[in-house]
C-alpha positions in Angstrom: -11.6 24.0 -6.2 -8.2 23.0 -4.7 -8.1 19.6 -2.9 -7.6 19.7 0.8 -6.6 17.1 3.4 -9.2 14.3 3.9 -10.6 14.8 0.4 -11.0 11.5 -1.5 -9.7 11.5 -5.1 -9.4 9.0 -7.9 -6.1 9.0 -9.8 -4.3 7.2 -12.5 -0.6 7.0 -11.6 2.7 5.6 -12.8 5.9 5.5 -10.7 9.2 5.2 -12.4 12.8 5.2 -11.4 14.4 8.3 -12.9 16.1 6.2 -15.6 12.7 5.1 -16.8 12.0 1.7 -15.2 8.4 1.4 -14.1 7.9 0.0 -10.6 4.2 0.8 -9.9 1.2 1.8 -11.8 -2.6 1.4 -12.3 -2.4 2.3 -15.9 -2.9 -0.8 -18.0 -0.1 -0.3 -20.6 2.4 0.7 -17.9 1.3 -2.1 -15.4 1.9 -4.7 -18.1 5.6 -3.7 -18.1 5.8 -5.0 -14.6 3.4 -7.9 -14.8 1.7 -8.9 -18.0 -1.1 -10.7 -16.1 -1.8 -7.9 -13.6 -5.2 -6.2 -13.7 -5.4 -2.5 -13.6 -8.1 -0.9 -11.5 -9.1 2.6 -10.3 -7.3 3.9 -7.3 -9.3 6.0 -4.8 -7.7 7.3 -1.6 -7.9 10.0 1.1 -5.4 12.8 1.0 -3.2 13.3 4.0 -3.9 9.9 5.5 -0.8 7.9 4.4 -2.7 5.9 1.8 -0.1 6.8 -0.8 3.5 8.0 -0.7 3.5 10.9 1.7 5.5 13.3 -0.5 3.0 12.6 -3.3 0.0 13.3 -1.0 1.6 16.5 0.2 2.1 17.6 -3.4 -1.5 16.9 -4.4 -3.0 18.9 -1.5 -3.9 22.3 -3.0 -4.0 21.0 -6.6 -7.0 20.6 -8.9 -8.2 18.0 -11.4 -5.5 17.5 -14.0 -2.1 15.9 -14.8 1.1 16.3 -12.8 4.6 15.1 -12.9 6.5 14.8 -9.6 10.2 14.1 -9.1 11.2 12.9 -5.7 14.7 12.6 -4.2 15.5 9.4 -2.3 14.9 11.2 1.0 11.3 12.0 0.0 10.7 8.7 -1.8 12.0 5.4 -0.3 14.9 6.6 1.7 18.7 6.2 1.3 20.3 2.8 1.3 21.4 1.8 4.9 24.5 -0.4 5.1 23.2 -1.8 8.4 20.4 -3.5 6.5 22.9 -5.7 4.6 23.1 -8.7 7.0 24.7 -12.1 7.2 22.3 -15.0 7.5 23.5 -18.5 8.5 22.9 -21.2 5.9 21.2 -23.3 8.5 18.3 -20.8 8.5 17.6 -21.8 4.9 18.1 -25.5 5.4 15.6 -25.5 8.3 13.1 -24.0 5.8 14.2 -26.4 3.0 15.0 -23.4 0.9 17.9 -22.9 -1.5 19.4 -19.4 -1.4 20.4 -18.1 -4.9 21.9 -14.7 -5.6 19.2 -12.3 -6.8 16.4 -14.3 -5.2 13.9 -12.7 -2.8 13.0 -14.3 0.5 10.7 -13.3 3.4 12.5 -13.3 6.8 10.0 -13.0 9.6 8.0 -10.6 7.6 11.0 -8.7 6.2 11.6 -9.0 2.5 15.3 -9.5 1.7 17.3 -10.0 -1.5 20.1 -12.6 -1.6 23.4 -10.9 -2.6 26.0 -13.6 -2.2 26.2 -17.3 -1.0 29.6 -18.5 0.2 30.0 -21.7 2.2 27.8 -21.6 5.2 27.1 -17.8 4.9 24.5 -15.9 3.0 24.5 -12.1 2.6 21.1 -10.6 2.3 20.0 -7.0 1.6 16.9 -5.8 3.5 16.9 -2.3 2.0 13.8 -1.4 0.0 14.6 -2.1 -3.7 14.0 1.5 -4.5 16.1 2.9 -1.6 18.7 5.5 -2.8 16.9 6.1 -6.1 15.3 9.3 -7.4 11.8 8.4 -8.6 9.2 10.2 -10.8 5.4 9.9 -10.5 3.1 10.8 -13.3 -0.3 11.5 -11.8 -3.7 12.1 -13.5 -6.3 13.3 -11.0 -9.5 12.2 -12.6 -12.1 13.4 -10.1 -13.0 14.2 -6.5 -14.9 11.4 -4.8 -18.0 12.5 -2.8 -20.0 9.3 -2.7 -19.8 7.8 0.8 -20.0 4.2 -0.4 -17.0 4.7 -2.6 -15.1 6.3 0.2 -15.8 3.3 2.5 -14.9 0.8 -0.2 -11.6 2.7 -0.7 -10.7 2.4 3.0 -11.7 -1.3 3.1 -9.6 -2.1 0.1 -6.6 -0.2 1.6 -6.8 -1.8 5.0 -8.0 -5.3 4.1 -6.9 -5.8 0.4 -10.3 -7.5 -0.2 -13.9 -6.7 -0.7 -16.1 -6.8 2.4 -19.8 -6.3 2.8 -21.0 -3.3 4.8 -24.0 -1.1 5.3 -24.4 2.4 6.7 -27.1 2.8 9.4 -27.7 5.3 12.2 -24.3 7.0 11.6 -22.5 3.7 11.8 -20.7 1.6 9.3 -21.6 -2.1 10.0 -18.8 -4.1 8.5 -19.1 -7.9 8.0 -15.8 -9.8 8.5 -14.8 -13.3 9.1 -14.2 -14.2 12.7 -10.5 -14.5 12.2 -10.4 -10.8 11.0 -12.6 -9.4 13.8 -9.8 -8.3 16.1 -7.8 -6.9 13.2 -10.7 -4.9 12.0 -11.2 -3.3 15.4 -7.8 -1.6 15.0 -9.2 0.7 12.4 -12.2 2.0 14.3 -10.5 5.3 15.1 -9.3 5.8 11.5 -12.8 5.3 10.1 -14.2 7.7 12.7 -11.5 10.3 12.0 -11.7 10.2 8.2 -15.5 9.6 7.7 -17.0 10.8 11.0 -18.8 7.4 11.4 -18.5 4.7 14.0 -17.3 1.4 12.8 -19.2 -1.7 14.1 -17.8 -5.1 13.4 -20.2 -7.9 12.6 -18.8 -11.4 12.4 -19.9 -13.4 9.4 -22.0 -16.4 10.2 -23.8 -14.9 13.2 -26.1 -12.0 12.3 -26.7 -11.3 16.0 -23.2 -11.3 17.2 -21.6 -7.8 17.0 -18.3 -6.6 18.4 -18.5 -3.2 19.9 
């Protein structure tokens, strides 16, 4: 039966620049080409909910279990390069952070990753374009199964939004999610998403106080 929007599926995938360079994967032998120490793991996500590259999700809606190869133009992948995102950064910014800019190095500027292009005197040229901007990419996708188990679906959403394992239980049409106090306000931001995708209310329970719940 073809997959539809809001179906959860498990896939193996590898993303490559058209010339063959691997930039993302959850297949062990391919992932090792990026990082020899990285651990591969299953990837479960909900179709049509921007949990993967949109063009890939759109392609997979209507497909069945099996293997697919998708070629995406820059416009459908990571966008074209934008000259306006190549910016001049005063050297004093680096000195204040006790950092040494070196051509080719990556830095985080107020949450924006940038690559150092040139260093000349008191001026540093940095590129804030996505490293894959302007490139045609190819995804090899192996749809392994449709995921129907509710716990697996909840775990997939938690992993996507929080990038960590969190304890939870389902009770009275609610998902009771245990989070550290510092994450409570952040977790509340996803109440509507859990409701929309799973049809369940999300209740936040701060760890360390079993009686304190955030509605």
